[in-house]
DOZA-964278 format. One record per residue (C-alpha): x, y, z; residue in one letter; residue number from 1. Coordinates in nm, 2 decimals. Layout:
// DOZA-964278
+--------+--------+--------+------+-----+
!   east !  north !     up ! rest !  nr !
+--------+--------+--------+------+-----+
!      X !      Y !      Z !    a ! NUM !
...
+--------+--------+--------+------+-----+
//
This chain:
// DOZA-964278
+--------+--------+--------+------+-----+
!   east !  north !     up ! rest !  nr !
+--------+--------+--------+------+-----+
!   0.06 !   1.20 !   0.92 !    x !   1 !
!   0.15 !   1.48 !   0.67 !    x !   2 !
!   0.33 !   1.39 !   0.35 !    x !   3 !
!   0.51 !   1.60 !   0.10 !    x !   4 !
!   0.33 !   1.50 !  -0.22 !    x !   5 !
!   0.40 !   1.58 !  -0.59 !    x !   6 !
!   0.20 !   1.48 !  -0.89 !    x !   7 !
!   0.42 !   1.46 !  -1.20 !    x !   8 !
!   0.28 !   1.45 !  -1.55 !    x !   9 !
!   0.42 !   1.37 !  -1.89 !    x !  10 !
!   0.53 !   1.73 !  -1.96 !    x !  11 !
!   0.75 !   1.71 !  -1.64 !    x !  12 !
!   0.96 !   1.42 !  -1.77 !    x !  13 !
!   1.29 !   1.42 !  -1.96 !    x !  14 !
!   1.28 !   1.21 !  -2.28 !    x !  15 !
!   1.61 !   1.07 !  -2.40 !    x !  16 !
!   1.72 !   0.83 !  -2.67 !    x !  17 !
!   1.95 !   0.53 !  -2.63 !    x !  18 !
!   2.07 !   0.26 !  -2.87 !    x !  19 !
!   1.77 !   0.04 !  -2.80 !    x !  20 !
!   1.49 !   0.29 !  -2.83 !    x !  21 !
!   1.33 !   0.57 !  -2.63 !    x !  22 !
!   1.37 !   0.63 !  -2.26 !    x !  23 !
!   1.20 !   0.87 !  -2.02 !    x !  24 !
!   1.34 !   1.00 !  -1.69 !    x !  25 !
!   1.04 !   1.03 !  -1.45 !    x !  26 !
!   1.22 !   1.17 !  -1.15 !    x !  27 !
!   1.55 !   1.17 !  -0.97 !    x !  28 !
!   1.67 !   1.24 !  -0.62 !    x !  29 !
!   1.82 !   1.48 !  -0.52 !    x !  30 !
!   1.65 !   1.76 !  -0.71 !    x !  31 !
!   1.84 !   1.86 !  -1.03 !    x !  32 !
!   2.04 !   1.54 !  -1.04 !    x !  33 !
!   2.01 !   1.33 !  -1.36 !    x !  34 !
!   2.10 !   1.01 !  -1.53 !    x !  35 !
!   2.35 !   1.16 !  -1.77 !    x !  36 !
!   2.56 !   1.31 !  -1.48 !    x !  37 !
!   2.54 !   1.00 !  -1.27 !    x !  38 !
!   2.49 !   1.22 !  -0.97 !    x !  39 !
!   2.15 !   1.08 !  -0.86 !    x !  40 !
!   2.09 !   0.87 !  -0.54 !    x !  41 !
!   1.78 !   0.72 !  -0.68 !    x !  42 !
!   1.60 !   0.74 !  -1.02 !    x !  43 !
!   1.28 !   0.62 !  -1.18 !    x !  44 !
!   1.25 !   0.58 !  -1.55 !    x !  45 !
!   1.06 !   0.40 !  -1.83 !    x !  46 !
!   1.20 !   0.28 !  -2.15 !    x !  47 !
!   1.08 !   0.13 !  -2.48 !    x !  48 !
!   1.31 !  -0.14 !  -2.62 !    x !  49 !
!   1.24 !  -0.13 !  -2.99 !    x !  50 !
!   1.51 !  -0.37 !  -3.12 !    x !  51 !
!   1.52 !  -0.74 !  -3.08 !    x !  52 !
!   1.87 !  -0.75 !  -2.92 !    x !  53 !
!   2.02 !  -0.47 !  -2.71 !    x !  54 !
!   2.31 !  -0.42 !  -2.47 !    x !  55 !
!   2.28 !  -0.22 !  -2.15 !    x !  56 !
!   2.52 !   0.05 !  -2.06 !    x !  57 !
!   2.76 !  -0.02 !  -1.77 !    x !  58 !
!   2.65 !   0.15 !  -1.45 !    x !  59 !
!   2.91 !   0.07 !  -1.18 !    x !  60 !
!   2.78 !   0.09 !  -0.82 !    x !  61 !
!   2.41 !   0.12 !  -0.93 !    x !  62 !
!   2.15 !  -0.13 !  -0.82 !    x !  63 !
!   1.87 !  -0.19 !  -1.07 !    x !  64 !
!   1.51 !  -0.31 !  -1.02 !    x !  65 !
!   1.36 !  -0.37 !  -1.36 !    x !  66 !
!   0.99 !  -0.46 !  -1.44 !    x !  67 !
!   0.83 !  -0.52 !  -1.77 !    x !  68 !
!   0.52 !  -0.30 !  -1.84 !    x !  69 !
!   0.43 !  -0.44 !  -2.18 !    x !  70 !
!   0.56 !  -0.72 !  -2.40 !    x !  71 !
!   0.82 !  -0.97 !  -2.29 !    x !  72 !
!   1.20 !  -0.99 !  -2.29 !    x !  73 !
!   1.48 !  -1.22 !  -2.18 !    x !  74 !
!   1.76 !  -1.06 !  -1.97 !    x !  75 !
!   2.10 !  -1.23 !  -2.03 !    x !  76 !
!   2.35 !  -1.15 !  -1.75 !    x !  77 !
!   2.68 !  -1.28 !  -1.88 !    x !  78 !
!   2.83 !  -1.56 !  -1.67 !    x !  79 !
!   2.54 !  -1.53 !  -1.43 !    x !  80 !
!   2.19 !  -1.63 !  -1.55 !    x !  81 !
!   1.91 !  -1.56 !  -1.80 !    x !  82 !
!   1.56 !  -1.47 !  -1.71 !    x !  83 !
!   1.24 !  -1.44 !  -1.92 !    x !  84 !
!   1.02 !  -1.15 !  -1.80 !    x !  85 !
!   0.65 !  -1.12 !  -1.90 !    x !  86 !
!   0.43 !  -0.82 !  -1.82 !    x !  87 !
!   0.48 !  -0.71 !  -1.45 !    x !  88 !
!   0.75 !  -0.96 !  -1.38 !    x !  89 !
!   1.08 !  -0.82 !  -1.26 !    x !  90 !
!   1.45 !  -0.88 !  -1.20 !    x !  91 !
!   1.71 !  -0.72 !  -0.97 !    x !  92 !
!   2.07 !  -0.69 !  -1.09 !    x !  93 !
!   2.38 !  -0.47 !  -1.06 !    x !  94 !
!   2.45 !  -0.20 !  -1.32 !    x !  95 !
!   2.81 !  -0.32 !  -1.38 !    x !  96 !
!   2.69 !  -0.66 !  -1.49 !    x !  97 !
!   2.72 !  -0.73 !  -1.87 !    x !  98 !
!   2.36 !  -0.75 !  -1.96 !    x !  99 !
!   2.19 !  -0.81 !  -2.29 !    x ! 100 !
!   1.81 !  -0.82 !  -2.37 !    x ! 101 !
!   1.63 !  -1.02 !  -2.63 !    x ! 102 !
!   1.28 !  -0.92 !  -2.74 !    x ! 103 !
!   1.08 !  -0.60 !  -2.75 !    x ! 104 !
!   0.91 !  -0.44 !  -2.45 !    x ! 105 !
!   0.83 !  -0.14 !  -2.25 !    x ! 106 !
!   1.00 !  -0.15 !  -1.91 !    x ! 107 !
!   1.01 !   0.04 !  -1.57 !    x ! 108 !
!   1.34 !   0.11 !  -1.40 !    x ! 109 !
!   1.43 !   0.19 !  -1.04 !    x ! 110 !
!   1.80 !   0.27 !  -1.00 !    x ! 111 !
!   1.96 !   0.33 !  -0.66 !    x ! 112 !
!   2.31 !   0.43 !  -0.55 !    x ! 113 !
!   2.52 !   0.47 !  -0.23 !    x ! 114 !
!   2.30 !   0.44 !   0.08 !    x ! 115 !
!   1.97 !   0.40 !  -0.10 !    x ! 116 !
!   1.78 !   0.09 !  -0.20 !    x ! 117 !
!   1.43 !   0.00 !  -0.31 !    x ! 118 !
!   1.17 !  -0.25 !  -0.44 !    x ! 119 !
!   0.89 !  -0.26 !  -0.70 !    x ! 120 !
!   0.54 !  -0.38 !  -0.65 !    x ! 121 !
!   0.26 !  -0.42 !  -0.91 !    x ! 122 !
!  -0.10 !  -0.33 !  -0.82 !    x ! 123 !
!  -0.42 !  -0.35 !  -1.03 !    x ! 124 !
!  -0.76 !  -0.20 !  -0.96 !    x ! 125 !
!  -1.08 !  -0.33 !  -1.12 !    x ! 126 !
!  -1.29 !  -0.08 !  -1.32 !    x ! 127 !
!  -1.45 !   0.18 !  -1.09 !    x ! 128 !
!  -1.31 !  -0.02 !  -0.80 !    x ! 129 !
!  -1.11 !   0.07 !  -0.49 !    x ! 130 !
!  -0.79 !  -0.06 !  -0.33 !    x ! 131 !
!  -0.64 !   0.02 !   0.01 !    x ! 132 !
!  -0.27 !   0.02 !  -0.03 !    x ! 133 !
!  -0.10 !  -0.04 !   0.31 !    x ! 134 !
!   0.27 !  -0.04 !   0.38 !    x ! 135 !
!   0.44 !  -0.10 !   0.71 !    x ! 136 !
!   0.80 !   0.01 !   0.72 !    x ! 137 !
!   1.03 !  -0.28 !   0.84 !    x ! 138 !
!   1.21 !  -0.19 !   1.17 !    x ! 139 !
!   1.55 !  -0.20 !   1.00 !    x ! 140 !
!   1.45 !   0.03 !   0.72 !    x ! 141 !
!   1.44 !   0.41 !   0.69 !    x ! 142 !
!   1.16 !   0.48 !   0.44 !    x ! 143 !
!   1.24 !   0.77 !   0.20 !    x ! 144 !
!   0.96 !   0.77 !  -0.06 !    x ! 145 !
!   0.66 !   0.58 !  -0.20 !    x ! 146 !
!   0.59 !   0.64 !  -0.57 !    x ! 147 !
!   0.28 !   0.54 !  -0.77 !    x ! 148 !
!   0.33 !   0.52 !  -1.15 !    x ! 149 !
!   0.01 !   0.48 !  -1.36 !    x ! 150 !
!   0.08 !   0.23 !  -1.64 !    x ! 151 !
!  -0.27 !   0.25 !  -1.79 !    x ! 152 !
!  -0.61 !   0.37 !  -1.69 !    x ! 153 !
!  -0.62 !   0.62 !  -1.41 !    x ! 154 !
!  -0.69 !   0.65 !  -1.04 !    x ! 155 !
!  -0.75 !   0.90 !  -0.76 !    x ! 156 !
!  -0.55 !   0.90 !  -0.43 !    x ! 157 !
!  -0.66 !   1.08 !  -0.12 !    x ! 158 !
!  -0.35 !   1.21 !   0.06 !    x ! 159 !
!  -0.34 !   1.49 !   0.32 !    x ! 160 !
!  -0.71 !   1.53 !   0.27 !    x ! 161 !
!  -0.64 !   1.63 !  -0.09 !    x ! 162 !
!  -0.74 !   1.43 !  -0.40 !    x ! 163 !
!  -0.47 !   1.36 !  -0.66 !    x ! 164 !
!  -0.62 !   1.24 !  -0.99 !    x ! 165 !
!  -0.39 !   1.05 !  -1.23 !    x ! 166 !
!  -0.41 !   0.95 !  -1.59 !    x ! 167 !
!  -0.18 !   0.71 !  -1.79 !    x ! 168 !
!   0.19 !   0.78 !  -1.74 !    x ! 169 !
!   0.14 !   1.01 !  -1.43 !    x ! 170 !
!   0.35 !   0.96 !  -1.12 !    x ! 171 !
!   0.26 !   1.04 !  -0.76 !    x ! 172 !
!   0.57 !   1.10 !  -0.55 !    x ! 173 !
!   0.51 !   1.07 !  -0.17 !    x ! 174 !
!   0.81 !   1.17 !   0.04 !    x ! 175 !
!   0.79 !   1.00 !   0.38 !    x ! 176 !
!   0.90 !   1.24 !   0.64 !    x ! 177 !
!   0.85 !   0.99 !   0.93 !    x ! 178 !
!   0.91 !   0.63 !   0.83 !    x ! 179 !
!   0.81 !   0.47 !   1.16 !    x ! 180 !
!   0.44 !   0.46 !   1.07 !    x ! 181 !
!   0.22 !   0.23 !   0.87 !    x ! 182 !
!   0.13 !   0.41 !   0.55 !    x ! 183 !
!  -0.22 !   0.37 !   0.41 !    x ! 184 !
!  -0.35 !   0.51 !   0.09 !    x ! 185 !
!  -0.70 !   0.46 !  -0.06 !    x ! 186 !
!  -0.67 !   0.43 !  -0.44 !    x ! 187 !
!  -0.99 !   0.46 !  -0.65 !    x ! 188 !
!  -1.00 !   0.36 !  -1.02 !    x ! 189 !
!  -1.17 !   0.65 !  -1.21 !    x ! 190 !
!  -1.19 !   0.46 !  -1.54 !    x ! 191 !
!  -1.39 !   0.18 !  -1.70 !    x ! 192 !
!  -1.08 !  -0.03 !  -1.76 !    x ! 193 !
!  -0.84 !  -0.21 !  -1.53 !    x ! 194 !
!  -0.58 !   0.03 !  -1.39 !    x ! 195 !
!  -0.23 !  -0.10 !  -1.35 !    x ! 196 !
!   0.01 !   0.07 !  -1.11 !    x ! 197 !
!   0.38 !   0.02 !  -1.03 !    x ! 198 !
!   0.47 !   0.12 !  -0.68 !    x ! 199 !
!   0.83 !   0.20 !  -0.60 !    x ! 200 !
!   0.93 !   0.18 !  -0.23 !    x ! 201 !
!   1.26 !   0.36 !  -0.17 !    x ! 202 !
!   1.48 !   0.33 !   0.15 !    x ! 203 !
!   1.78 !   0.50 !   0.30 !    x ! 204 !
!   2.01 !   0.23 !   0.44 !    x ! 205 !
+--------+--------+--------+------+-----+
//
C-alpha cells in the first residue's frame, strides 16, 4: 500500500524551555497545532530533565505515554503510585494528575487528546543488522500513524520503494491512509553501533 511519509530532522523541530530543562517538539497533529496553544490532537516530543526534582504542568484531558531514553527517574503521581523508570521503560498517566519526577533523564513523550490514543514500543537493531517491523492493526482500532524516532545510531527504511536514511534524533512519520492492513517495514542499521528506535503507534478512537 502507499503511505504518506515524512522524514523530519533536527532543524524541523521546535525547541522550548521549561522549569526542568530543555524540551523539543518533534511533531504535532493537525498541522500548525502546537503544545503552547493546546490545540493538538496528538504530539510527540523529547525532553531533558536536568534537575533532580521537578513538577509537571497540569494538562487536563491529555493522555500521556512517557518513555525514558537515557538515565533513570522516579515518577510520583500524588495519591496514586510511584514508578521507577530505567532506559526504555515507560509509564502511562493522565495529564491532570499531580506528578513529580526525581532524578535526571532524557525522555520521550506521546500526548493524545479527544478521540486519539496511542502506544510506545522500543526496538533495537544490532550493528549493520536488519529488523522487519510488522504491525497488524487490531480490528477495533483505526490506525492514524506510525512514527519511528532514532534515539541513537541510524537506520534505513524502505517505504513506497524509496529509501529513507536516518541519523540520531530523526523522525520518520508514516501516515496510514488505510488501517485495515498489516504494515511491514524493513529497517536496516547503517552504523557500527546498536541503533535504538522508539515507535509511536497512534490511533483514532
